[in-house]
C-alpha positions in Angstrom: -13.2 4.1 -5.8 -12.8 0.4 -6.3 -9.8 -0.5 -8.4 -7.8 -3.6 -9.0 -4.3 -2.3 -8.1 -2.9 0.1 -5.5 0.5 1.2 -4.4 1.2 2.6 -1.0 4.3 4.6 -0.1 4.5 4.9 3.6 6.7 5.9 6.5 5.6 6.5 10.1 4.5 10.1 9.3 2.3 9.6 6.3 1.1 7.3 3.5 0.5 8.0 -0.1 -2.2 5.7 -1.4 -2.5 5.5 -5.1 -5.2 3.3 -6.6 -5.4 2.8 -10.3 -6.8 0.7 -13.2 -6.4 1.1 -16.9 -8.4 4.4 -17.1 -8.3 5.9 -13.6 -5.8 7.0 -11.0 -6.9 8.2 -7.6 -4.3 9.4 -5.0 -4.7 10.4 -1.4 -2.3 11.3 1.5 -3.0 10.0 5.0 -1.2 11.7 7.8 -0.2 10.0 11.0 -1.7 11.5 14.1 1.7 11.3 15.9 3.8 14.4 15.8 7.0 12.7 16.8 8.9 10.6 14.4 9.1 6.9 15.6 7.6 7.9 19.0 3.9 7.6 18.4 1.7 5.9 20.9 0.3 2.4 20.0 -3.1 4.0 19.6 -1.7 6.6 17.1 -0.1 4.0 14.9 -3.2 1.8 15.0 -5.4 4.7 14.0 -3.0 5.6 11.2 -2.9 1.9 10.0 -6.7 1.8 10.2 -7.0 4.9 8.0 -4.6 3.4 5.4 -6.5 0.0 5.4 -9.8 1.8 5.0 -8.4 3.7 2.0 -7.5 0.4 0.4 -11.0 -1.1 0.8 -12.1 -2.7 -2.5 -8.6 -3.0 -3.9 -7.6 -6.5 -5.0 -3.8 -6.2 -5.1 -1.6 -3.8 -3.1 2.1 -3.1 -3.4 3.7 -1.6 -0.3 6.7 0.7 -0.7 8.7 3.0 1.5 12.1 3.8 3.0 11.8 2.1 6.4 10.0 -0.5 8.4 6.5 1.1 8.5 5.4 -0.8 5.4 6.3 -4.1 7.1 4.7 -3.1 10.4 1.5 -2.2 8.4 1.5 -5.6 6.7 1.9 -7.3 10.1 -0.8 -5.1 11.6 -3.2 -6.0 8.8 -2.5 -9.7 9.4 -3.7 -9.3 12.9 -6.5 -6.7 12.4 -7.5 -6.4 8.7 -7.4 -9.8 7.1 -9.1 -8.6 3.9 -6.4 -6.0 3.4 -3.6 -8.4 4.4 -4.7 -10.9 1.7 -4.5 -8.1 -0.9 -0.9 -7.2 -0.1 1.3 -8.9 -2.7 4.7 -7.5 -1.8 6.7 -4.9 0.2 9.6 -3.2 -1.4 12.1 -0.5 -0.3 11.9 2.8 -2.1 13.1 6.4 -1.5 10.6 9.3 -1.9 9.1 9.0 -5.4 6.4 11.3 -6.7 2.9 9.9 -7.1 3.5 9.6 -10.8 6.7 7.6 -10.2 4.8 5.4 -7.8 2.2 4.6 -10.4 4.9 3.8 -13.0 6.7 1.6 -10.5 3.5 -0.2 -9.6 2.5 -0.7 -13.2 5.8 -2.3 -14.0 5.7 -4.4 -10.9 2.1 -5.6 -11.5 2.8 -6.4 -15.1 5.6 -8.8 -14.0 3.5 -10.0 -11.0 0.5 -10.7 -13.2 2.6 -12.5 -15.8 4.2 -14.7 -13.1 0.9 -15.4 -11.3 -0.9 -16.5 -14.5 -2.0 -20.1 -14.7 0.1 -21.7 -17.5 -2.6 -24.2 -18.1 -4.9 -21.4 -19.3 -2.5 -20.1 -21.9 
């Protein structure tokens, strides 16, 4: 599914990828291949990040959320390995463990403000 916006809640164990537009919402969960919290091998985390980046293919704006540093590590990994995904990431904010519906609500509020601030005032 190609949508304009996506929100990703992630930690080192899993990612909740929710892509949406005005009419559609598609959610998926991606599990890390590492079975030990914060002790995955470099290959495990790279495979996990690759899976998340692949899920975001075709999305124009991505908001990263989550309780720890995994979201920032993912952004840094994308800068080095997935430039297209990296350019789509607009922000990274700390959140607890919301439901997918709460994630969509948070993202819609965020993107409404983001889109208003990003608008070209000369076009108004």
